[in-house]
C-alpha positions in Angstrom: 94.5 96.0 77.9 93.9 99.5 76.5 92.2 101.9 78.9 89.2 102.6 76.6 88.5 98.9 76.1 88.9 98.2 79.8 86.4 101.0 80.6 83.9 99.7 78.0 84.1 96.2 79.4 83.6 97.5 83.0 80.6 99.6 81.9 79.1 96.6 80.1 79.5 94.4 83.1 77.9 97.0 85.3 75.0 97.5 83.0 74.4 93.7 82.8 74.5 93.5 86.6 72.0 96.3 87.0 69.8 94.8 84.3 69.8 91.4 86.1 68.8 93.0 89.4 66.1 95.0 87.7 64.6 92.0 85.9 64.9 89.8 89.0 62.4 92.0 90.8 59.2 91.0 88.8 59.5 87.3 88.2 56.3 87.0 86.2 54.0 89.9 87.0 53.1 92.6 89.5 49.4 93.3 90.0 47.6 96.3 91.6 44.2 98.0 91.6 43.4 101.7 91.5 40.2 103.6 92.2 41.4 106.5 90.1 42.6 107.1 86.6 46.3 107.7 86.1 48.9 108.2 83.4 51.4 105.5 82.5 54.0 107.3 80.4 51.8 109.4 78.1 48.8 107.0 78.1 45.9 107.8 80.3 44.7 104.6 82.0 41.2 104.2 83.7 40.7 103.1 87.2 40.8 99.3 87.5 42.9 96.3 88.0 46.4 96.1 86.3 49.3 93.8 85.7 52.8 94.8 85.0 55.2 92.3 83.2 58.8 92.7 82.4 59.8 92.5 78.7 62.6 90.2 77.6 65.7 91.7 76.0 68.3 94.3 76.7 65.9 97.3 77.1 64.4 98.4 80.4 60.8 97.9 79.4 57.6 96.9 81.2 54.2 96.2 79.8 51.3 97.5 81.9 47.8 96.4 80.9 44.4 96.4 82.5 43.0 92.9 83.2 40.4 93.3 80.4 43.2 93.9 77.9 41.6 97.1 76.6 44.3 99.4 77.8 48.0 98.7 77.6 51.3 100.6 77.4 55.0 99.8 77.2 57.0 101.8 79.7 60.6 102.6 80.0 62.1 102.5 83.5 65.5 102.9 85.2 66.6 100.8 88.1 66.5 102.5 91.5 67.9 101.4 94.8 67.0 101.7 98.5 69.3 101.2 101.4 67.0 98.6 103.0 64.7 95.9 101.6 61.3 97.3 100.8 58.8 96.2 103.5 56.0 95.5 101.0 55.2 95.3 97.3 53.8 98.6 96.3 53.1 100.9 93.4 53.9 104.6 93.8 52.2 107.5 92.0 53.1 111.2 91.6 50.1 113.4 92.1 49.9 116.9 90.6 46.5 118.4 91.6 44.0 116.1 89.9 46.4 114.1 87.8 48.2 110.9 88.9 51.3 109.4 87.2 52.8 106.0 87.7 56.2 106.6 89.4 57.8 103.6 91.0 57.4 99.8 91.5 58.8 98.0 94.5 58.8 94.3 95.4 58.7 93.2 99.0 62.1 92.2 100.4 64.1 93.7 97.6 66.4 96.8 97.6 66.1 97.4 93.8 63.0 99.1 92.4 61.9 100.4 89.1 61.6 104.2 88.4 59.2 104.8 85.6 60.5 107.5 83.2 58.2 110.5 83.1 56.4 111.2 79.9 55.6 114.6 78.4 52.3 114.9 80.2 54.0 114.5 83.6 56.7 117.0 82.6 54.0 119.6 81.8 52.0 118.8 85.0 55.2 119.1 87.1 55.7 122.7 85.9 52.3 123.7 87.1 51.8 122.0 90.5 53.7 120.6 93.4 54.2 116.8 93.5 52.6 114.7 96.2 53.5 111.0 96.3 51.2 108.2 97.3 51.3 104.4 97.1 49.0 101.5 96.7 49.7 97.9 97.7 50.7 95.5 94.9 51.1 91.8 94.6 54.1 90.1 93.0 53.4 86.9 91.2 56.2 84.2 91.2 
């Protein structure tokens, strides 16, 4: 087999494996509740109850929406990995002063998480303040 073809096939298999692990995390949905507004990508979301569902297909996309259905956003993510299984399901935020940005999603018992790709608003905030991370508990639906 030619080296380029072999490399392409190996890269494709690796991508498929990572995608499988990433999608396996949220079976149906992950829910959480905030008492503060936050950014999901470039969309500002109000405080409230939210659910996150994985999108079907080859892209690393999640749909986040409040339970009333009035605010929703598609988010790109990249798979992330921890050395040990995560002790609880949680949602992590980056805080820059008075602004919070959705950062990571973790499912209890899994070593793979989802790193939300930062939007333009977070990139600007990161230039002007030091990041502080904080988490909220989440619940994974089966």
